[in-house]
C-alpha positions as CSV (number, residue, x, y, z in Angstrom):
1,M,104.1,346.9,38.1
2,A,103.3,345.6,42.1
3,R,101.2,342.5,42.0
4,T,97.4,342.8,42.8
5,T,95.7,340.8,46.0
6,R,93.6,338.7,42.8
7,S,97.6,338.5,41.0
8,K,98.1,336.4,43.8
9,A,94.7,334.4,44.3
10,S,95.4,333.5,40.2
11,A,98.8,332.1,41.1
12,S,97.6,329.5,44.4
13,T,94.7,328.4,41.6
14,A,97.3,327.4,39.1
15,A,99.7,326.1,42.1
16,T,96.4,324.0,43.3
17,S,96.0,322.7,39.6
18,E,99.1,321.6,39.0
19,T,99.3,319.7,42.3
20,K,95.6,317.7,41.4
21,S,96.5,317.7,38.5
22,T,99.9,315.2,39.4
23,P,98.6,311.8,40.0
24,S,99.2,310.4,43.3
25,N,101.1,306.8,44.0
26,T,98.4,305.2,46.3
27,K,98.4,301.9,44.6
28,S,98.6,299.2,46.5
29,R,101.7,297.1,45.9
30,Y,100.0,293.2,46.8
31,T,96.5,292.6,45.4
32,L,94.5,289.8,47.6
33,P,92.3,287.5,46.1
34,T,88.5,286.9,46.2
35,E,87.3,284.9,48.9
36,S,87.3,281.6,48.6
37,T,83.7,279.3,48.2
38,N,85.5,276.2,49.4
39,P,88.0,277.4,52.1
40,P,91.0,274.8,53.5
41,K,90.7,273.7,57.3
42,L,93.6,272.7,59.4
43,F,94.5,269.3,60.6
44,I,96.4,267.6,62.9
45,L,97.1,264.4,61.7
46,P,98.9,261.3,63.8
47,T,102.4,261.1,63.5
48,S,102.0,257.0,63.3
49,A,100.1,257.3,60.2
50,T,101.9,256.9,57.2
51,K,102.3,258.3,54.4
52,D,99.7,255.8,52.6
53,A,97.1,257.4,54.4
54,K,94.1,259.1,52.8
55,I,91.3,260.5,54.0
56,V,88.1,258.8,53.0
57,S,84.2,259.2,52.7
58,L,82.5,256.2,55.0
59,L,79.2,255.7,56.7
60,N,78.5,257.5,60.2
61,P,77.4,254.7,62.8
62,R,75.3,257.4,64.9
63,Y,73.5,259.6,62.2
64,T,74.0,257.3,58.7
65,K,75.3,259.4,56.5
66,P,78.8,259.5,54.3
67,T,81.6,261.0,56.8
68,R,84.8,261.8,56.6
69,Y,87.4,259.7,58.0
70,L,91.3,258.9,58.1
71,V,92.5,255.7,56.8
72,C,95.9,254.4,57.3
73,P,96.3,250.9,56.2
74,E,98.8,250.1,59.1
75,T,97.4,251.7,61.9
76,G,94.4,251.8,61.3
77,I,91.1,254.5,60.8
78,Y,91.2,257.6,62.5
79,E,87.7,260.0,63.6
80,F,88.3,263.9,62.8
81,T,87.1,266.1,65.9
82,R,86.3,269.6,65.3
83,I,87.8,272.0,67.9
84,A,85.4,275.8,67.1
85,A,86.3,278.8,69.3
86,P,82.5,279.8,70.6
87,K,80.9,282.4,68.2
88,A,80.7,285.5,70.6
89,T,84.7,285.4,70.7
90,P,85.4,285.8,66.3
91,R,89.5,284.0,65.7
92,S,91.3,283.0,63.0
93,W,94.7,281.1,61.8
94,L,97.1,283.4,60.4
95,I,98.8,279.9,58.5
96,E,102.6,280.2,56.6
97,C,102.4,278.1,53.5
98,G,105.8,277.3,52.2
99,N,107.2,275.7,49.0
100,T,105.8,272.3,49.9
101,G,102.5,273.3,50.7
102,K,99.7,272.2,49.2
103,V,97.4,275.2,48.9
104,E,98.4,277.6,46.0
105,E,100.1,280.4,47.2
106,K,99.6,283.5,45.5
107,T,102.2,286.0,43.6
108,S,102.2,289.7,43.9
109,E,103.3,291.8,40.9
110,D,107.2,291.8,41.8
111,G,107.6,288.4,41.8
112,A,107.6,288.2,45.8
113,E,105.9,284.8,46.7
114,L,102.7,285.0,49.6
115,G,103.3,282.3,51.4
116,A,100.2,282.9,53.8
117,Y,97.0,283.1,53.8
118,I,94.4,283.6,56.8
119,T,91.3,281.3,58.2
120,K,87.7,282.7,58.5
121,G,87.1,280.6,61.7
122,A,89.5,278.7,63.3
123,D,88.2,275.4,63.0
124,L,90.9,272.3,64.2
125,Y,90.2,269.2,63.1
126,V,92.0,266.8,65.2
127,A,92.3,262.7,64.6
128,T,92.3,259.8,66.7
129,L,91.5,256.4,66.9
130,I,88.4,255.0,66.0
131,D,87.2,250.9,66.7
132,P,86.3,249.9,63.2
133,L,83.3,248.2,65.6
134,F,81.4,251.5,65.4
135,L,81.7,251.7,61.8
136,I,80.6,248.4,60.6
137,L,77.4,248.4,62.9
138,P,74.5,250.4,60.1
139,A,75.4,246.6,58.1
140,F,73.8,245.2,61.1
141,A,70.2,247.3,61.8
142,A,68.3,245.2,60.3
143,Q,69.5,242.1,62.0
144,S,68.8,243.5,65.5
145,A,65.2,244.8,64.6
146,N,64.8,241.3,64.9
147,T,63.9,239.9,68.3
148,K,64.6,236.0,67.8
149,D,67.7,235.1,67.2
150,E,66.3,232.1,65.1
151,K,65.7,234.4,62.6
152,R,68.9,235.4,61.6
153,M,71.2,233.9,59.4
154,F,75.0,233.2,59.4
155,I,76.5,234.8,56.2
156,S,79.7,236.2,54.5
157,S,81.4,239.2,55.6
158,D,81.1,240.5,52.4
159,D,77.1,240.2,52.4
160,H,77.3,242.2,55.5
161,L,79.1,244.9,54.1
162,D,77.3,244.8,50.4
163,S,74.1,246.4,53.0
164,I,76.1,249.8,53.0
165,R,78.2,250.1,50.3
166,E,75.8,252.1,48.3
167,K,75.8,254.9,51.9
168,S,79.6,253.9,52.4
169,P,81.3,255.8,48.8
170,H,85.3,254.7,50.0
171,L,84.2,251.0,51.3
172,S,84.8,248.5,48.4
173,E,88.2,250.8,47.7
174,I,89.7,250.4,51.2
175,L,88.7,246.7,51.7
176,R,91.8,246.3,49.3
177,W,94.0,248.3,51.5
178,G,96.7,246.5,53.4
179,N,94.9,245.0,56.7
180,I,91.9,247.3,56.5
181,R,89.4,243.4,55.5
182,T,91.0,242.0,58.5
183,L,90.8,244.6,61.1
184,L,87.4,244.4,59.7
185,E,86.8,241.0,60.2
186,S,88.2,240.8,63.4
187,R,85.7,243.4,65.2
188,M,83.0,241.9,63.4
189,A,84.0,238.6,64.9
190,A,83.6,241.1,68.4
191,I,79.8,241.3,68.2
192,C,78.7,238.3,65.8
193,D,79.0,234.1,66.2
194,T,80.6,233.0,64.1
195,A,81.1,229.2,61.7
196,E,83.4,227.3,59.1
197,A,81.9,227.1,56.2
198,G,84.7,225.7,53.8
199,D,87.6,228.3,54.1
200,E,85.6,231.1,54.3
201,T,84.0,232.6,57.8
202,M,80.2,233.5,58.4
203,F,79.0,235.8,60.8
204,R,75.6,236.2,62.7
205,F,75.1,239.3,64.8
206,N,74.2,238.4,69.2
207,E,72.8,241.9,70.8
208,D,74.9,240.6,73.5
209,K,77.9,240.8,72.3
210,L,77.8,244.3,71.3
211,L,76.2,244.9,74.9
212,T,79.4,243.6,76.4
213,E,81.8,245.2,74.1
214,V,80.5,248.8,74.6
215,L,80.2,248.0,78.6
216,S,83.9,246.7,78.6
217,K,84.7,250.2,76.8
218,A,82.6,252.5,79.4
219,Q,84.3,250.5,82.4
220,K,87.6,251.7,80.7
221,M,86.4,255.5,80.2
222,S,85.4,255.3,83.7
223,E,88.4,254.1,85.9
224,Q,89.6,257.4,86.4
225,S,87.7,261.1,86.3
226,L,86.2,261.6,83.4
227,P,86.3,265.0,81.4
228,K,85.6,268.0,83.7
229,S,82.7,269.4,82.2
230,M,81.3,265.5,81.7
231,E,82.0,265.2,85.5
232,E,81.1,267.9,87.0
233,K,77.8,268.3,85.0
234,F,76.3,264.7,85.0
235,V,78.1,262.8,88.3
236,T,78.7,266.1,90.5
237,K,75.5,268.1,90.4
238,A,73.5,264.2,89.3
239,L,74.1,262.8,92.5
240,E,74.0,266.2,94.6
241,A,71.3,266.1,98.0
242,P,69.1,268.7,98.7
243,V,69.7,270.9,101.6
244,V,67.8,269.7,105.0
245,G,66.9,273.5,106.7
246,M,66.3,277.4,105.3
247,K,68.1,280.0,106.3
248,R,66.0,281.7,108.8
249,E,66.6,285.1,111.1
250,N,65.2,285.2,114.7
251,T,64.5,289.2,115.8
252,T,62.5,290.9,118.2
253,T,59.3,292.5,117.6
254,L,59.9,295.9,119.9
255,S,58.7,299.1,117.6
256,I,61.3,301.7,118.0
257,S,58.4,304.3,117.0
258,Q,57.0,302.8,120.6
259,T,59.6,302.7,122.9
260,E,60.1,306.7,121.9
261,A,56.5,307.2,123.6
262,Q,57.0,304.9,126.1
263,V,59.6,307.1,127.1
264,Q,58.3,309.9,126.6
265,S,55.4,309.0,128.5
266,E,57.1,308.5,131.7
267,T,59.4,311.3,131.8
268,P,57.9,314.3,133.5
269,A,57.4,318.4,132.4
270,S,59.2,319.0,135.4
271,T,63.3,320.0,135.0
272,S,64.3,317.6,138.3
273,T,66.5,315.3,136.7
274,V,66.7,313.6,140.2
275,S,63.0,311.7,139.8
276,T,63.4,310.2,136.6
277,P,64.9,306.8,135.3
278,K,67.1,306.0,133.5
279,P,70.2,304.2,131.6
280,E,73.5,304.5,132.7
281,S,74.1,306.3,129.2
282,V,72.1,308.9,129.8
283,E,72.9,309.3,133.7
284,S,76.3,310.1,132.5
285,Q,75.5,312.4,129.6
286,S,73.0,314.4,132.6
287,S,75.7,314.5,135.5
288,A,77.5,315.8,132.8
289,L,75.1,319.1,132.2
290,S,74.4,321.5,134.7
291,T,71.6,323.4,133.8
292,G,68.5,321.9,130.9
293,T,65.4,321.9,129.8
294,A,62.8,318.9,129.4
295,P,63.1,319.1,125.9
296,S,66.4,318.1,125.3
297,L,66.0,315.8,128.1
298,V,63.6,314.1,126.7
299,S,64.8,313.7,123.0
300,E,68.1,312.5,124.7
301,V,66.2,309.5,126.3
302,S,64.7,308.9,123.4
303,T,67.7,308.7,121.6
304,A,69.0,306.2,124.0
305,A,66.5,304.4,124.0
306,T,66.9,304.0,120.6
307,S,70.6,302.8,120.6
308,V,70.0,300.0,123.0
309,V,66.5,298.4,121.2
310,E,68.9,298.6,117.6
311,E,71.6,296.7,120.0
312,S,69.0,294.1,121.1
313,I,68.2,293.5,117.0
314,T,71.3,293.1,115.7
315,T,72.6,290.4,119.4
316,T,69.3,288.5,118.6
317,T,69.9,287.2,114.5
318,T,70.1,283.9,113.9
319,A,71.1,281.7,111.3
320,A,70.1,278.0,111.0
321,E,73.0,275.5,109.7
322,L,72.5,274.0,105.7
323,T,73.4,270.9,105.6
324,P,72.7,267.9,103.4
325,S,70.8,265.5,103.7
326,L,72.0,262.5,101.9
327,G,75.9,261.4,100.5
328,A,76.9,259.4,97.4
329,S,78.9,256.8,98.5
330,P,82.5,255.9,96.1
331,E,80.4,253.3,94.8
332,I,77.3,254.9,93.8
333,T,79.7,257.3,92.2
334,T,81.3,254.9,90.9
335,L,78.2,253.2,89.0
336,Q,77.3,257.3,88.3
337,R,80.1,257.4,86.4
338,L,79.8,254.7,84.3
339,R,76.7,254.9,83.1
340,T,77.3,258.5,82.2
341,A,80.2,257.4,80.0
342,F,77.6,254.2,79.0
343,N,75.6,256.8,77.5
344,F,78.1,259.1,76.2
345,I,79.4,256.2,73.7
346,C,76.1,255.1,72.9
347,S,74.5,259.1,72.2
348,C,78.2,259.3,69.7
349,Y,78.7,255.7,67.9
350,I,75.7,253.5,67.8
351,A,72.4,254.5,66.0
352,P,69.4,255.5,68.4
353,S,67.1,251.9,67.4
354,Q,69.8,250.1,68.5
355,V,70.6,251.6,71.3
356,T,67.0,251.5,72.7
357,R,67.4,247.5,72.7
358,L,70.8,247.5,74.4
359,Q,69.4,249.5,77.4
360,T,66.3,247.2,77.7
361,K,68.2,244.5,77.5
362,L,70.6,245.8,80.1
363,K,67.4,245.6,82.2
364,E,66.2,242.6,81.3
365,Q,68.6,240.3,81.4
366,K,69.4,238.2,84.1
367,P,71.0,238.0,85.9
368,P,72.5,241.9,85.2
369,P,76.3,242.3,84.1
370,I,75.9,245.5,85.9
371,D,73.7,246.5,88.8
372,F,73.1,250.0,89.7
373,T,69.7,249.3,91.7
374,P,72.3,251.0,94.2
375,L,71.8,253.9,92.4
376,D,68.8,253.6,91.3
377,N,67.7,253.9,94.9
378,Y,69.6,256.8,96.0
379,L,68.4,259.0,93.0
380,E,64.8,257.8,93.6
381,E,65.6,259.3,98.0
382,I,67.3,262.2,96.1
383,S,63.7,263.4,93.8
384,K,61.3,262.7,97.1
385,L,63.4,264.8,98.8
386,R,63.3,267.4,96.2
387,Q,59.7,267.2,95.9
388,E,59.2,267.7,99.8
389,L,61.4,270.9,99.6
390,A,59.0,272.2,96.9
391,A,56.6,271.1,98.4
392,A,57.7,272.6,102.1
393,R,58.3,276.0,100.1
394,S,55.1,276.3,98.6
395,V,53.4,276.6,101.6
396,G,55.8,278.9,103.4
397,D,56.5,282.2,104.1
398,Y,55.8,283.5,101.1
399,S,56.8,287.4,102.3
400,R,60.6,286.3,101.2
401,K,61.9,285.8,97.8
402,R,62.8,282.4,96.4
403,V,66.1,281.4,96.4
404,L,66.7,280.0,92.9
405,D,68.7,276.9,93.0
406,E,71.7,276.3,90.5
407,E,70.2,275.2,87.7
408,E,67.5,277.4,87.3
409,L,70.7,280.8,87.4
410,A,71.8,278.6,85.0
411,D,69.1,278.5,82.8
412,R,68.0,281.6,83.4
413,A,71.7,283.0,82.3
414,E,70.8,280.8,78.9
415,K,67.8,282.7,78.2
416,K,69.6,285.9,79.0
417,R,72.8,285.2,76.4
418,R,70.3,283.5,73.4
419,K,68.0,286.9,73.4
420,E,70.8,289.2,73.7
421,E,72.5,287.1,70.9
422,E,69.2,287.6,69.6
423,E,68.9,291.4,69.8
424,K,72.2,291.7,67.9
425,R,71.6,289.9,65.4
426,K,68.6,291.8,64.5
427,K,70.5,295.1,64.8
428,A,73.4,294.0,63.0
429,G,70.5,292.8,59.6
430,E,69.2,296.7,60.5
431,S,69.9,299.3,58.2
432,K,71.4,302.9,59.3
433,G,68.1,304.4,57.9
434,V,65.9,301.9,59.3
435,R,67.8,302.6,62.6
436,D,67.1,306.2,62.5
437,L,63.2,306.2,61.9
438,K,63.1,304.6,64.9
439,K,64.5,307.3,66.8
440,V,61.6,309.5,65.5
441,N,58.8,310.9,67.8
442,T,55.7,309.6,65.9
443,V,53.6,311.2,68.4
444,G,50.5,312.7,66.8
445,M,51.3,311.2,62.9
446,K,49.0,309.2,61.4
447,K,49.4,305.8,59.9
448,M,49.7,304.6,56.8
449,S,46.6,302.2,56.9
450,D,45.1,305.7,57.4
451,F,45.4,307.1,53.8
452,F,44.1,303.7,52.1
453,K,40.7,303.7,53.6
454,K,37.3,304.3,52.6
455,K,36.1,307.9,52.9
């Protein structure tokens, strides 16, 4: 019997059902683990550190909070510097971990070891040496509050360190490691007056010695150029003097339309071309024409006159040269670099209360250890020049747009960048329904509050 269309359709349906009934082998070979709440971090440790080095929590001298440090019994104490990529450019680490790695390796179903993992962020922590002097500064915070040395007593190193043991969880433990106690006491002697009491050395905090230590570190740091970002922002731009003079254009005020009217009034209505005074360009054009009418001649003259005026405008445009009013000498540049290094060390490793007293002592000490008078005089002259230029600009030509300096341009760019980031953050938090509702035309619609008003 011949097969009909219905039988063909039933056969194709049966084939389709058989295909759907067979399970597809789409299961992944590897099963990814859930995201860790405490992901591993990537550290770069010094090669000089021994195997006995450990990461411990000690009191941060700037913020008085427990912070992680690397302590080696033989080579000293290291701080961790965090290096991170900008938030605008997300990055991550793909790290391969061998059999000796400390991170737990994931094993797939077939027994193959997955010796790699991916970190969500691209932060990198580099261990660099830190002077233990700064780690024991919080122990002298209470003593530095006293302005008179007579109230300060000679006490032992243990008594000084006992004041910060509670806030430094692992301080008692590292004091038993190798040469750590000897290292801390030697650095304590650099900022304290010492006195021998039997077999024990007693210490009394001396603020002048601390100022000398910080200045010596700043001088060593400023012997060569600072890092590029610091040198440009805190030295070059800070000493940059304002320019004298403003860019002006001196042009003729002759109007083109007036010139055309003048030429038309001087041109007679007759067709004679002999009695009409014209420039050379017009004469050469009229001699080439055998016949012509008065309107065409007037238009030629007006065109020629316009071109002559335009040439005069372009040739008379001039601009004043901009020259800096002052220039920083090498001595002033060195002093500014030294002050920048001193402020950087204070802002990173010394408590704000102690920084204020050090800066006051630096100004009041006679004779001063470093004379910043030439630098202060130079900065004062720059400030006066900027005020004079700002006053002259305010009463100047209002028809011209004010030229923004580099700082104002940088501020505008920073505000624009923050605004764009905030808009992106808001858009990322919105759902698709909220975005679609914003596109709806609500003209003529009642607000929701209208339905809840009293009739």
